[in-house]
ZAMARGU-4260 file (C-alpha; in steps of 0.2 Angstrom, whole numbers, plus 5000, padded with zeros to 4 digits):
<rodrens>
0) 4908/5346/5000 | 4896/5355/5011 | 4878/5349/5011 | 4864/5358/5021 | 4847/5349/5024
5) 4835/5364/5029 | 4819/5361/5038 | 4806/5375/5042 | 4795/5369/5056 | 4778/5376/5062
10) 4785/5377/5080 | 4801/5376/5089 | 4795/5361/5098 | 4793/5351/5082 | 4807/5341/5075
15) 4808/5337/5056 | 4810/5318/5055 | 4813/5319/5036 | 4829/5328/5036 | 4836/5317/5050
20) 4831/5301/5041 | 4840/5308/5025 | 4856/5311/5034 | 4855/5295/5043 | 4852/5285/5027
25) 4867/5293/5018 | 4878/5290/5034 | 4894/5287/5023 | 4893/5306/5019 | 4887/5311/5037
30) 4903/5322/5040 | 4898/5333/5025 | 4880/5335/5030 | 4873/5348/5041 | 4855/5350/5047
35) 4847/5368/5050 | 4830/5369/5057 | 4820/5385/5057 | 4802/5390/5061 | 4789/5399/5052
40) 4789/5412/5066 | 4807/5418/5061 | 4809/5432/5048 | 4813/5425/5031 | 4828/5437/5030
45) 4835/5429/5046 | 4834/5412/5038 | 4842/5418/5022 | 4856/5426/5032 | 4859/5410/5041
50) 4859/5399/5026 | 4872/5411/5018 | 4883/5408/5033 | 4883/5389/5029 | 4888/5393/5011
55) 4882/5375/5006 | 4887/5367/4989 | 4870/5358/4990 | 4855/5364/4999 | 4839/5353/5001
60) 4823/5359/5008 | 4809/5348/5015 | 4793/5355/5009 | 4776/5354/5017 | 4759/5364/5018
65) 4765/5375/5033 | 4782/5380/5025 | 4780/5380/5006 | 4777/5399/5005 | 4793/5402/5015
70) 4803/5390/5005 | 4797/5399/4989 | 4803/5416/4995 | 4820/5409/5000 | 4823/5400/4983
75) 4819/5416/4974 | 4833/5425/4984 | 4846/5411/4987 | 4853/5410/4969 | 4856/5429/4970
80) 4868/5427/4984 | 4874/5409/4982 | 4874/5407/4963 | 4884/5391/4963 | 4873/5382/4976
85) 4863/5367/4969 | 4845/5368/4977 | 4835/5353/4978 | 4817/5351/4986 | 4808/5336/4992
90) 4792/5332/5002 | 4773/5331/4999 | 4771/5349/4994 | 4782/5348/4979 | 4781/5329/4974
95) 4765/5331/4963 | 4769/5347/4954 | 4788/5346/4952 | 4789/5351/4934 | 4779/5367/4937
100) 4790/5371/4952 | 4806/5369/4941 | 4798/5380/4927 | 4793/5394/4940 | 4809/5394/4950
105) 4824/5394/4938 | 4836/5393/4952 | 4831/5375/4957 | 4842/5360/4952 | 4829/5347/4955
110) 4815/5339/4965 | 4815/5323/4974 | 4798/5315/4972 | 4791/5303/4985 | 4802/5294/4998
115) 4818/5303/4999 | 4831/5292/5008 | 4837/5282/4993 | 4836/5296/4981 | 4846/5308/4993
120) 4859/5294/4995 | 4861/5293/4976 | 4862/5311/4974 | 4876/5312/4986 | 4885/5298/4976
125) 4882/5309/4961 | 4889/5325/4969 | 4901/5318/4981 | 4917/5320/4971 | 4915/5339/4973
130) 4914/5350/4957 | 4919/5335/4946 | 4904/5323/4942 | 4910/5305/4943 | 4914/5298/4925
135) 4898/5291/4918 | 4887/5297/4931 | 4870/5305/4926 | 4855/5312/4935 | 4845/5302/4922
140) 4850/5286/4931 | 4843/5291/4948 | 4825/5286/4950 | 4812/5297/4958 | 4818/5314/4953
145) 4813/5329/4941 | 4829/5339/4937 | 4835/5353/4926 | 4848/5348/4912 | 4863/5359/4909
150) 4854/5365/4893 | 4839/5370/4904 | 4827/5357/4899 | 4817/5349/4912 | 4817/5330/4913
155) 4810/5316/4925 | 4815/5299/4929 | 4804/5284/4934 | 4797/5282/4951 | 4808/5274/4964
160) 4804/5257/4971 | 4798/5258/4989 | 4810/5257/5003 | 4812/5243/5016 | 4808/5253/5031
165) 4819/5243/5042 | 4834/5249/5032 | 4832/5267/5038 | 4844/5270/5053 | 4837/5276/5070
170) 4840/5295/5070 | 4839/5299/5089 | 4855/5292/5096 | 4860/5310/5101 | 4843/5312/5111
175) 4851/5327/5120 | 4849/5337/5104 | 4830/5335/5105 | 4828/5341/5122 | 4811/5350/5125
180) 4805/5345/5108 | 4792/5332/5102 | 4799/5316/5095 | 4792/5309/5079 | 4793/5291/5075
185) 4787/5279/5062 | 4784/5261/5063 | 4775/5259/5046 | 4773/5269/5030 | 4758/5269/5018
190) 4740/5269/5022 | 4727/5255/5019 | 4713/5268/5015 | 4709/5279/5000 | 4701/5294/5008
195) 4700/5307/4993 | 4706/5322/5003 | 4722/5314/5009 | 4739/5311/5000 | 4743/5296/5011
200) 4730/5286/5001 | 4742/5288/4986 | 4755/5277/4994 | 4747/5260/4993 | 4763/5250/4998
205) 4760/5248/5016 | 4776/5243/5025 | 4781/5240/5043 | 4797/5242/5052 | 4805/5226/5060
210) 4797/5224/5077 | 4813/5220/5086 | 4820/5236/5079 | 4804/5245/5085 | 4805/5238/5102
215) 4823/5242/5105 | 4820/5260/5099 | 4805/5262/5110 | 4816/5256/5125 | 4828/5269/5120
220) 4814/5283/5122 | 4808/5275/5138 | 4826/5274/5146 | 4829/5292/5141 | 4813/5297/5149
225) 4807/5306/5133 | 4791/5316/5138 | 4781/5312/5122 | 4784/5301/5106 | 4771/5304/5092
230) 4770/5290/5080 | 4767/5296/5062 | 4760/5280/5056 | 4744/5285/5046 | 4733/5271/5053
235) 4743/5263/5067 | 4732/5249/5071 | 4728/5243/5053 | 4738/5227/5057 | 4733/5219/5073
240) 4748/5209/5078 | 4759/5225/5075 | 4748/5236/5086 | 4747/5223/5100 | 4766/5220/5100
245) 4770/5239/5102 | 4756/5242/5114 | 4760/5227/5125 | 4779/5232/5125 | 4776/5250/5130
250) 4764/5244/5144 | 4776/5231/5151 | 4791/5243/5150 | 4783/5259/5156 | 4793/5269/5168
255) 4779/5282/5171 | 4786/5296/5161 | 4784/5294/5142 | 4768/5297/5133 | 4765/5289/5116
260) 4753/5296/5103 | 4744/5286/5090 | 4733/5290/5075 | 4721/5275/5074 | 4705/5269/5065
265) 4694/5266/5081 | 4682/5254/5072 | 4697/5242/5068 | 4700/5240/5087 | 4695/5223/5093
270) 4691/5217/5111 | 4709/5211/5114 | 4716/5228/5109 | 4703/5237/5119 | 4706/5227/5135
275) 4725/5230/5133 | 4722/5249/5131 | 4710/5250/5146 | 4724/5241/5157 | 4737/5255/5153
280) 4743/5268/5165 | 4733/5284/5164 | 4742/5295/5152 | 4753/5281/5144 | 4745/5283/5127
285) 4734/5295/5118 | 4723/5291/5103 | 4719/5302/5088 | 4703/5296/5078 | 4698/5304/5062
290) 4680/5303/5060 | 4678/5318/5048 | 4659/5317/5046 | 4644/5308/5052 | 4635/5310/5035
295) 4634/5293/5027 | 4633/5300/5009 | 4649/5311/5013 | 4658/5296/5020 | 4654/5286/5004
300) 4659/5300/4993 | 4676/5303/5001 | 4680/5284/5000 | 4682/5282/5018 | 4678/5266/5026
305) 4670/5268/5044 | 4657/5260/5055 | 4652/5275/5065 | 4641/5266/5077 | 4656/5255/5081
310) 4667/5270/5083 | 4654/5277/5095 | 4654/5261/5105 | 4673/5259/5106 | 4676/5278/5110
315) 4664/5275/5125 | 4672/5259/5130 | 4690/5268/5130 | 4683/5283/5139 | 4674/5273/5153
320) 4691/5269/5160 | 4697/5287/5160 | 4715/5282/5157 | 4717/5287/5138 | 4716/5305/5130
325) 4705/5303/5115 | 4706/5317/5101 | 4692/5316/5088 | 4693/5325/5071 | 4679/5333/5060
330) 4682/5341/5043 | 4670/5355/5036 | 4669/5357/5018 | 4668/5339/5012 | 4656/5334/4998
335) 4637/5333/5002 | 4640/5341/5019 | 4630/5357/5021 | 4628/5368/5036 | 4614/5358/5044
340) 4622/5342/5040 | 4638/5348/5048 | 4629/5353/5063 | 4622/5335/5065 | 4640/5328/5063
345) 4646/5340/5076 | 4633/5335/5089 | 4635/5317/5086 | 4654/5317/5088 | 4653/5329/5103
350) 4641/5317/5111 | 4656/5305/5111 | 4664/5316/5124 | 4682/5316/5117 | 4695/5325/5127
355) 4698/5336/5112 | 4687/5339/5096 | 4696/5347/5082 | 4685/5356/5070 | 4696/5357/5054
360) 4693/5363/5037 | 4696/5354/5020 | 4713/5357/5012 | 4712/5354/4994 | 4729/5346/4991
365) 4738/5344/4975 | 4739/5326/4969 | 4723/5321/4979 | 4707/5314/4971 | 4698/5329/4980
370) 4709/5341/4969 | 4704/5332/4953 | 4686/5334/4957 | 4686/5353/4961 | 4674/5357/4947
375) 4662/5343/4951 | 4661/5348/4969 | 4661/5367/4966 | 4676/5368/4977 | 4683/5386/4979
380) 4699/5386/4989 | 4713/5398/4993 | 4727/5399/4981 | 4740/5400/4996 | 4744/5386/5007
385) 4736/5377/5015 | 4723/5378/5001 | 4709/5379/5013 | 4691/5378/5007 | 4681/5394/5004
390) 4665/5387/4998 | 4657/5371/4990 | 4641/5366/4981 | 4634/5363/4998 | 4643/5376/5009
395) 4644/5395/5006 | 4658/5406/5012 | 4646/5414/5024 | 4644/5396/5032 | 4663/5394/5032
400) 4665/5411/5042 | 4651/5405/5054 | 4660/5388/5057 | 4677/5397/5059 | 4669/5407/5074
405) 4662/5391/5081 | 4679/5383/5080 | 4687/5396/5090 | 4674/5394/5104 | 4677/5375/5104
410) 4695/5378/5106 | 4693/5391/5120 | 4679/5383/5130 | 4680/5364/5126 | 4698/5359/5120
415) 4707/5370/5133 | 4699/5359/5146 | 4697/5374/5157 | 4678/5376/5158 | 4674/5357/5159
420) 4661/5358/5173 | 4653/5375/5168 | 4651/5370/5150 | 4644/5353/5155 | 4630/5362/5164
425) 4628/5375/5151 | 4623/5362/5138 | 4607/5359/5147 | 4601/5377/5141 | 4603/5373/5123
430) 4595/5361/5110 | 4612/5354/5106 | 4631/5357/5108 | 4633/5365/5091 | 4619/5377/5096
435) 4628/5382/5112 | 4644/5386/5104 | 4636/5395/5089 | 4626/5406/5101 | 4642/5409/5111
440) 4650/5414/5095 | 4636/5426/5091 | 4639/5434/5108 | 4657/5436/5104 | 4653/5444/5087
445) 4640/5456/5094 | 4652/5462/5107 | 4667/5464/5097 | 4676/5450/5106 | 4684/5441/5092
450) 4702/5446/5086 | 4706/5452/5104 | 4719/5444/5115 | 4710/5438/5131 | 4718/5433/5147
455) 4712/5417/5155 | 4703/5427/5168 | 4694/5438/5155 | 4687/5422/5147 | 4679/5417/5163
460) 4672/5435/5165 | 4665/5434/5147 | 4657/5417/5150 | 4649/5424/5166 | 4642/5439/5156
465) 4636/5427/5142 | 4627/5417/5155 | 4619/5432/5163 | 4612/5438/5146 | 4607/5420/5140
470) 4600/5413/5156 | 4596/5427/5167 | 4603/5415/5181 | 4622/5418/5181 | 4623/5415/5200
475) 4618/5397/5197 | 4635/5395/5188 | 4646/5404/5200 | 4651/5388/5209 | 4655/5379/5192
480) 4665/5393/5186 | 4674/5394/5203 | 4678/5375/5202 | 4685/5376/5184 | 4695/5391/5189
485) 4704/5383/5203 | 4706/5366/5196 | 4719/5373/5184 | 4728/5386/5195 | 4729/5393/5212
490) 4723/5410/5206 | 4727/5424/5218 | 4717/5438/5208 | 4699/5432/5208 | 4688/5438/5193
495) 4676/5452/5198 | 4660/5442/5197 | 4666/5429/5210 | 4662/5433/5228 | 4675/5433/5242
500) 4681/5416/5247 | 4670/5410/5261 | 4685/5400/5269 | 4691/5412/5283 | 4709/5414/5288
505) 4706/5405/5305 | 4697/5391/5296 | 4711/5389/5284 | 4725/5390/5297 | 4716/5376/5308
510) 4715/5365/5292 | 4733/5366/5288 | 4739/5364/5306 | 4728/5348/5306 | 4736/5343/5290
515) 4754/5346/5296 | 4750/5335/5311 | 4740/5321/5303 | 4742/5321/5284 | 4725/5315/5281
520) 4724/5322/5263 | 4741/5329/5258 | 4751/5313/5261 | 4764/5317/5247 | 4769/5333/5256
525) 4781/5325/5268 | 4794/5338/5273 | 4783/5353/5270 | 4776/5364/5284 | 4759/5371/5285
530) 4764/5388/5277 | 4771/5379/5262 | 4756/5367/5260 | 4745/5382/5260 | 4754/5390/5246
535) 4754/5374/5236 | 4736/5371/5238 | 4719/5380/5239 | 4704/5379/5250 | 4687/5385/5244
540) 4669/5383/5251 | 4656/5378/5238 | 4638/5372/5240 | 4642/5371/5259 | 4657/5359/5257
545) 4675/5363/5259 | 4685/5359/5243 | 4704/5356/5244 | 4713/5358/5227 | 4730/5349/5227
550) 4742/5356/5213 | 4756/5344/5216 | 4745/5329/5212 | 4736/5332/5195 | 4726/5321/5184
555) 4738/5314/5170 | 4725/5317/5156 | 4717/5333/5160 | 4730/5342/5170 | 4717/5347/5184
560) 4722/5347/5202 | 4718/5333/5213 | 4702/5338/5222 | 4695/5333/5238 | 4678/5337/5246
565) 4679/5338/5265 | 4662/5336/5273 | 4654/5326/5287 | 4657/5310/5277 | 4674/5313/5269
570) 4677/5307/5252 | 4689/5310/5237 | 4681/5314/5220 | 4688/5314/5203 | 4687/5332/5198
575) 4668/5334/5196 | 4653/5335/5207 | 4635/5336/5205
</rodrens>
């Protein structure tokens, strides 16, 4: 029998953990099971043709917000070209409206609801004899499915008991198959919280993978020098002993290569955990912290438990050591949050100085409590995935449009990390951070700069013109723009607004000759001569001092070049000056 597990990912670098877990759990049929991964950037016809070349007897799709529209297009067409193929769906995007999906798509055989490993294994046992179903076998005996009977009737079975997470085999033994891709890993399932906008809150059975298994699998990633492992645990630090054991292990066994990403609740961190985090190698871990809103009424309404004052304090404690990338999230469109309230939420979270601030928009997910309260909250949202909010009782569509434009400015001028010093000084010109990004968005709007593909250099030129209009003192910002520009790349074609480099050829030649002889700064350039060093670094005179940008040695968090200021009293600085 030929079984195909199909995943349509958002990007090539993503790997679909679900389909690999299904195949690993049904290991006794592994010779019959193939995996095909596609992306939403591929034409649907190309995916359709590839599936046809596999000619599966059973075809299973993993369904999520980002791919459900592609899956729906495919399951309309596949029965026409592969009429004997049994098509099954699974995943969060079909688990809560399974009967509707079967009614809308007659070519479907069934849907696996909730956790899929045990269900998929039992389906394989049901189908494994080929075209002959084993005597006495019935789909009605498989928990956790909605299926179509031979007569066309739609039936469902009771939910499946939750799985012991330690029984799921490790899926990355052939790590070479995942080269240049992000590795997703789970050490727990379920969530202890009940946030009304999130489907994770429905799975109340919080389970943890055996720690000895976790440690051996983490060692595998470390030994194979995997660049990044993203834990998909919904609240990784909800159990102190588990979090400490994992963090202590990766610190003690770190080989300086692998980065580990965790989604946490910051206000659950205690002093022991914070102390351990602060002692880690810069870049060993990164933390994603969902704050969502600073409006207390909103937080209560969405059933989120959070001490924002404590979050603020802990984010500052972690940031102080400058060794951990922190990513903070906000959601626009939540109940009781109007435009002014969201402005205050934004300014408060921005003041925590995260490495990234994600301004997201509410997705009204089927099966969530938020979806059930659509009428109460006046929620208007898109019919197509990801079902993003258009307006609420508190936020108009015009407000959403304004926030979308602010979001783009935050992505370009803050989250990119390319304008850190310039933006830090720009903030002094405005009443708050939100006002700054909003004013910048208005400038883009007036000048027709949205929906245009801009180069990095053009973004600097736009920012210079904006400063010229808004402050009338753009020359005051030239040094900051220059600093930001060269911290990232040794740019050969300077923007038009920048004056010529004040470092003469003779001065540069003398500096690199001295470096070749003494290695006062470029100590890691052993074996390179002065010409090579000159190509791999940059000299710039700013505020009367000579700045040396070293592109071989970069900040592990920001990616900025190592920076030296060379003056009478020589000193090294960490990528910012005042």
